[in-house]
C-alpha positions as CSV (number, residue, x, y, z in Angstrom):
1,M,-12.1,20.7,-16.3
2,G,-15.1,20.2,-14.1
3,T,-17.4,17.2,-13.7
4,T,-21.2,17.3,-13.7
5,E,-23.3,15.4,-11.2
6,A,-24.2,12.8,-13.8
7,G,-20.6,12.5,-14.9
8,F,-19.4,12.1,-11.3
9,S,-22.0,9.4,-10.8
10,R,-20.7,7.5,-13.8
11,I,-17.1,7.9,-12.5
12,F,-18.2,6.6,-9.1
13,D,-20.0,3.6,-10.5
14,R,-17.1,2.7,-12.8
15,L,-14.1,3.4,-10.5
16,R,-15.4,2.6,-7.0
17,P,-14.5,-1.1,-7.2
18,Q,-10.9,-0.2,-8.1
19,I,-10.5,2.3,-5.4
20,L,-12.1,-0.1,-2.8
21,A,-9.7,-2.8,-3.9
22,Y,-6.8,-0.4,-3.5
23,C,-7.9,0.5,0.0
24,L,-8.6,-3.2,0.9
25,R,-5.0,-4.1,0.1
26,R,-3.8,-1.5,2.5
27,T,-6.3,-1.5,5.4
28,S,-8.9,-3.6,7.1
29,T,-12.3,-4.2,5.5
30,H,-14.0,-1.6,7.7
31,D,-11.3,1.0,7.2
32,A,-11.3,0.3,3.4
33,D,-15.0,1.1,3.2
34,D,-14.4,4.3,5.2
35,A,-11.4,5.3,3.1
36,T,-13.3,4.7,-0.2
37,S,-16.2,6.8,1.0
38,E,-13.7,9.5,2.0
39,V,-11.9,9.4,-1.4
40,F,-15.2,9.9,-3.2
41,T,-16.3,12.7,-0.8
42,I,-13.0,14.5,-1.5
43,A,-13.5,13.8,-5.2
44,W,-17.0,15.3,-5.1
45,R,-15.7,18.4,-3.3
46,R,-12.9,18.7,-5.9
47,R,-14.9,17.5,-8.9
48,H,-14.2,20.7,-10.8
49,D,-10.4,20.0,-10.4
50,M,-10.6,16.3,-11.2
51,P,-8.9,15.4,-14.4
52,G,-10.9,13.5,-17.0
53,G,-10.3,10.5,-19.2
54,D,-7.4,8.3,-18.5
55,Q,-6.1,10.6,-15.7
56,T,-9.2,10.2,-13.4
57,L,-8.2,6.8,-11.9
58,P,-4.6,7.8,-11.1
59,W,-5.9,11.0,-9.6
60,L,-8.3,9.0,-7.4
61,Y,-5.4,6.7,-6.5
62,G,-3.5,9.8,-5.3
63,V,-6.4,10.8,-3.2
64,A,-6.8,7.3,-1.8
65,R,-3.1,7.1,-1.0
66,N,-3.4,10.3,1.1
67,V,-6.6,9.1,2.8
68,V,-5.1,5.7,3.7
69,S,-1.9,7.4,5.0
70,D,-4.0,9.6,7.2
71,Q,-5.8,6.6,8.5
72,W,-2.6,4.8,9.4
73,R,-1.2,8.0,11.1
74,G,-4.4,8.3,13.1
75,A,-4.3,4.6,14.1
76,R,-0.7,4.9,15.1
77,R,-1.5,7.9,17.3
78,R,-4.3,6.1,18.9
79,R,-2.1,3.0,19.6
80,N,0.6,5.2,21.1
81,L,-2.0,7.1,23.2
82,I,-3.4,3.7,24.5
83,A,0.1,2.5,25.2
84,K,0.9,5.6,27.2
85,A,-2.4,5.5,29.1
86,T,-2.3,1.8,29.9
87,G,1.4,1.1,30.1
88,F,1.6,-1.5,27.4
89,R,2.1,-1.5,23.7
90,E,-0.6,-3.0,21.6
91,P,0.7,-5.0,18.6
92,A,0.5,-3.3,15.3
93,P,-2.5,-4.3,13.2
94,R,-2.0,-6.7,10.4
95,G,-1.2,-4.9,7.2
96,P,-2.3,-5.8,3.7
97,E,0.8,-7.8,3.1
98,D,-0.2,-10.1,6.0
99,V,-3.3,-11.2,4.0
100,L,-1.2,-12.7,1.1
101,I,-1.0,-16.4,0.6
102,E,1.3,-18.0,3.3
103,H,3.5,-19.6,0.7
104,E,7.2,-19.4,1.7
105,D,8.2,-17.2,-1.3
106,Y,5.3,-14.8,-0.5
107,R,6.4,-14.7,3.1
108,H,9.9,-13.8,2.0
109,L,8.6,-11.1,-0.4
110,R,6.3,-9.7,2.2
111,A,9.1,-9.6,4.7
112,A,11.3,-7.8,2.2
113,L,8.5,-5.3,1.4
114,T,8.2,-4.5,5.1
115,R,11.9,-3.6,5.2
116,L,11.4,-1.0,2.5
117,G,10.5,2.6,3.2
118,E,6.9,3.6,2.8
119,F,7.5,5.4,-0.5
120,D,9.4,2.5,-2.1
121,R,6.7,0.1,-1.1
122,E,3.9,2.4,-2.4
123,V,5.4,2.9,-5.9
124,L,6.0,-0.8,-6.3
125,L,2.5,-1.7,-5.2
126,L,1.0,0.9,-7.4
127,S,2.8,-0.8,-10.3
128,A,2.4,-4.4,-9.3
129,W,-1.0,-4.6,-7.5
130,E,-2.8,-1.7,-9.1
131,G,-1.3,-2.2,-12.5
132,L,-0.7,1.4,-13.1
133,T,1.7,2.6,-15.9
134,Y,4.6,4.9,-14.9
135,S,2.7,7.9,-16.2
136,E,-0.3,7.0,-14.1
137,I,1.9,6.5,-11.0
138,A,3.4,9.9,-11.7
139,A,-0.1,11.4,-11.7
140,A,-1.1,9.5,-8.5
141,I,1.9,10.6,-6.5
142,G,2.5,14.0,-8.1
143,A,5.9,13.4,-9.6
144,S,7.5,13.5,-13.1
145,L,7.7,10.5,-15.3
146,A,11.5,10.5,-15.1
147,A,11.3,10.6,-11.3
148,V,8.9,7.7,-11.2
149,D,11.1,5.7,-13.5
150,K,14.1,6.3,-11.2
151,R,12.2,5.7,-8.0
152,I,10.8,2.4,-9.2
153,A,14.2,1.2,-10.5
154,R,15.8,2.1,-7.1
155,A,12.9,0.5,-5.2
156,K,13.2,-2.7,-7.2
157,E,17.0,-2.8,-6.4
158,R,16.3,-2.3,-2.7
159,L,13.6,-4.9,-2.7
160,A,15.9,-7.4,-4.4
161,R,18.6,-6.8,-1.8
162,Q,16.1,-7.1,1.1
163,Y,14.6,-10.3,-0.4
164,D,18.1,-11.9,-0.6
165,L,18.7,-10.9,3.0
166,V,15.4,-12.4,4.1
167,V,16.0,-15.6,2.3
168,Q,19.5,-15.9,3.7
169,S,18.2,-15.3,7.2
170,S,15.4,-17.9,6.7
171,D,17.9,-20.4,5.4
172,R,20.2,-19.9,8.4
173,S,17.3,-20.3,10.9
174,S,15.9,-23.3,9.1
175,S,19.2,-25.2,9.1
176,A,19.8,-24.2,12.8
177,G,16.5,-25.7,13.7
178,R,17.2,-29.0,11.9
179,W,20.5,-29.4,13.7
180,K,18.9,-28.9,17.1
181,G,16.2,-31.4,16.4
182,D,18.4,-34.4,15.5
183,G,20.3,-34.5,18.8
184,G,23.5,-33.2,17.3
185,R,24.3,-36.2,15.2
């Protein structure tokens, strides 16, 4: 299709806040700024391939997904290198789920989300946090609409199972703590 310089500027002004929000939910503030800049740098280089209309945002989400994944891989490599060089393992940085409200249900949901594979987590977050339709998710991840429908359905099933396991585990540890605190009466 191709995008002119003025057209790209309008896209940048209109969609940058959404891409930044996407990156903020997945990385630190500093990394989110860098990732957003990288997304639009790539978009500028590929502006002649960028789809127009309703497909622009999902396309940018796909670029952002790849940029954030690259950041996480780079951070993991740096942590592993530091661990090898210094003989200790640095704790993993807090992810976007750690920033959620610390309400018990959210903690359970966050714990269940961390037990999912990266792809399950990503399609659920694109739907829930980014508010994308299935066809927009398909464009963002490069899959068919039928594949997205199946992947989200399976991811929801796995999330429900993991959530139940987290709640059961939490209930067991809470009741064990109560018994220890009352002197065994």
